C-alpha positions as CSV (number, residue, x, y, z in Angstrom):
1,M,-31.1,-10.9,57.0
2,R,-33.6,-12.9,54.9
3,S,-35.1,-16.1,56.3
4,R,-34.8,-19.3,54.2
5,Q,-37.4,-20.2,51.8
6,Q,-38.9,-23.3,51.6
7,P,-38.1,-25.6,48.6
8,V,-41.0,-25.9,46.1
9,A,-42.9,-29.2,46.2
10,G,-41.3,-31.9,43.8
11,A,-38.0,-29.9,43.4
12,S,-36.4,-32.6,45.5
13,R,-35.4,-34.5,42.4
14,Y,-32.2,-33.2,40.4
15,P,-31.8,-33.0,37.5
16,P,-35.6,-32.9,36.8
17,P,-36.7,-35.6,34.2
18,V,-36.4,-33.1,31.2
19,Y,-32.7,-32.9,31.7
20,A,-32.0,-36.6,32.7
21,V,-29.8,-38.6,31.0
22,P,-31.5,-41.1,28.8
23,E,-31.3,-44.7,29.6
24,D,-28.6,-47.2,28.2
25,R,-30.5,-49.0,25.6
26,T,-27.6,-50.4,23.7
27,T,-26.2,-52.7,26.0
28,V,-27.2,-56.4,27.2
29,P,-26.2,-57.9,30.2
30,P,-23.4,-60.7,29.7
31,A,-26.0,-63.2,31.2
32,G,-28.4,-62.4,28.3
33,I,-25.7,-63.1,25.7
34,L,-24.4,-66.4,27.5
35,W,-28.4,-67.4,27.4
36,W,-28.6,-67.0,23.7
37,A,-25.3,-68.2,23.0
38,G,-26.2,-71.5,25.1
39,L,-29.5,-71.8,23.7
40,T,-28.5,-71.9,20.1
41,L,-25.7,-74.4,20.9
42,L,-28.1,-76.5,23.0
43,I,-30.5,-76.5,19.9
44,G,-27.7,-77.5,17.8
45,V,-26.7,-80.7,19.8
46,V,-30.8,-81.6,19.9
47,M,-30.9,-80.9,16.3
48,G,-27.7,-83.3,15.6
49,V,-29.3,-86.2,17.5
50,V,-32.8,-85.9,15.9
51,W,-30.6,-85.8,12.4
52,W,-28.8,-88.8,13.2
53,L,-32.1,-90.8,14.6
54,C,-34.7,-89.6,11.9
55,A,-32.8,-89.0,8.5
56,P,-33.3,-91.4,5.8
57,A,-29.8,-93.6,6.0
58,G,-29.9,-92.6,9.6
59,F,-30.1,-94.6,12.7
60,L,-33.8,-95.4,12.7
61,F,-34.7,-95.1,9.0
62,G,-32.6,-96.7,6.4
63,D,-29.9,-98.3,4.6
64,G,-26.9,-95.9,4.1
65,L,-26.1,-98.2,0.9
66,R,-28.9,-96.9,-1.2
67,P,-27.6,-93.8,-3.0
68,G,-31.4,-92.3,-3.4
69,T,-31.2,-91.5,0.5
70,W,-27.9,-89.7,0.5
71,L,-29.6,-86.3,-0.5
72,L,-32.5,-86.9,1.6
73,R,-30.0,-87.2,4.5
74,D,-28.7,-83.6,3.9
75,L,-32.0,-82.3,3.4
76,T,-33.2,-83.6,6.6
77,L,-30.8,-81.6,8.3
78,A,-31.5,-78.3,6.2
79,A,-35.1,-78.8,7.0
80,L,-34.3,-79.0,10.7
81,G,-32.0,-76.0,10.4
82,L,-34.9,-74.1,8.3
83,A,-37.5,-74.6,11.4
84,A,-34.7,-73.9,14.1
85,G,-34.0,-70.7,12.1
86,L,-37.6,-69.5,11.9
87,V,-38.2,-70.3,15.5
88,L,-35.1,-68.3,16.6
89,G,-35.4,-65.7,14.2
90,G,-39.0,-65.2,15.3
91,L,-38.1,-64.8,18.9
92,V,-35.5,-62.3,18.2
93,A,-37.8,-60.4,15.8
94,A,-40.7,-60.3,18.4
95,R,-38.5,-57.9,20.5
96,L,-36.9,-55.7,18.1
97,D,-37.5,-52.8,20.4
98,A,-35.9,-54.3,23.4
99,P,-32.6,-52.9,24.6
100,G,-29.3,-54.4,23.1
101,L,-30.7,-55.5,19.7
102,L,-27.4,-55.6,18.0
103,P,-25.6,-57.9,20.4
104,R,-28.4,-60.1,20.6
105,V,-28.8,-60.5,16.8
106,V,-25.1,-60.9,16.3
107,T,-25.0,-63.7,19.1
108,V,-28.1,-65.5,17.8
109,V,-26.6,-65.5,14.1
110,A,-22.9,-66.6,15.2
111,G,-24.6,-68.9,17.7
112,S,-26.8,-70.6,14.9
113,A,-23.7,-70.9,12.9
114,L,-21.8,-72.8,15.9
115,G,-25.1,-74.7,16.6
116,S,-25.0,-76.0,13.1
117,L,-21.7,-76.9,13.1
118,A,-22.3,-78.8,16.6
119,A,-25.3,-80.4,15.0
120,V,-23.3,-81.9,12.1
121,L,-20.6,-83.0,14.3
122,V,-23.0,-84.6,17.0
123,G,-24.9,-86.5,14.2
124,E,-21.7,-87.7,12.2
125,G,-20.0,-88.6,15.7
126,L,-23.2,-90.6,16.8
127,A,-22.9,-92.4,13.4
128,V,-19.4,-93.1,13.9
129,L,-20.2,-94.6,17.5
130,F,-23.6,-96.3,17.0
131,G,-23.9,-96.8,13.5
132,P,-25.2,-96.8,10.5
133,R,-21.8,-97.4,8.9
134,G,-21.6,-97.4,5.4
135,S,-19.5,-99.7,3.0
136,E,-15.8,-99.0,2.0
137,D,-16.8,-100.1,-1.4
138,L,-19.4,-97.5,-1.8
139,P,-18.1,-94.0,-1.2
140,G,-20.7,-91.7,0.1
141,S,-22.5,-94.4,2.2
142,T,-21.3,-93.3,5.5
143,F,-23.6,-90.9,7.6
144,L,-22.0,-87.5,6.8
145,L,-22.8,-84.2,5.4
146,H,-22.3,-84.2,1.7
147,S,-23.7,-80.7,1.3
148,P,-22.3,-78.4,3.4
149,G,-24.9,-75.6,2.1
150,A,-27.3,-77.7,4.2
151,A,-25.6,-76.3,7.5
152,V,-25.6,-72.8,6.5
153,I,-29.4,-73.0,6.1
154,W,-30.1,-72.1,9.9
155,P,-27.9,-69.0,10.5
156,A,-29.1,-67.7,6.9
157,T,-32.8,-68.1,8.0
158,V,-32.2,-66.4,11.2
159,A,-30.7,-63.6,9.5
160,L,-33.2,-63.4,7.0
161,V,-36.1,-63.4,9.4
162,I,-34.8,-60.8,11.5
163,F,-33.9,-58.5,8.4
164,L,-37.4,-58.7,7.0
165,A,-39.1,-58.1,10.5
166,T,-36.7,-54.8,10.7
167,V,-37.7,-53.7,7.3
168,S,-41.2,-54.2,7.7
169,S,-41.1,-52.5,11.2
170,L,-39.4,-49.5,9.7
171,A,-41.9,-49.5,6.9
172,R,-44.8,-49.5,9.3
173,S,-43.3,-46.8,11.3
174,R,-42.6,-44.5,8.0
175,R,-46.4,-44.9,7.2
176,R,-47.4,-43.2,10.3
């Protein structure tokens, strides 16, 4: 009979790290997805209030009866969307190497589209409740979004910033 041999030091872990299954780097906890979706929706609501308050022909500045302010009203929403898109796109692009990139990108772009819709609905709803009200004799004088393309600026900017950050990251990694 042979006596039992003592185990080799460090052999208590099985499988050894060489054969271990790689960690899952593709999923994001549902709380992270809900956080990004909630953040974009909250930004959309705040953006709608700021648009209603600060736009020419809005609550604080303006006379909706002057046709020269109607385009500026839509451009104000577009500028707010551009700023939100740059910030959110930059936040996502800063963590391109974090797990669950695809669900995060999809959530932020889709959330930006919903947030943009929320901004339009909140701004127009506040205008209906509190003014400014346009004149029935002058079509276009009510506080509405007349250029739907202004609402698309935010999700398009988010997608473009993430795309450019990804391409530049890939280009840097290929040079090495």
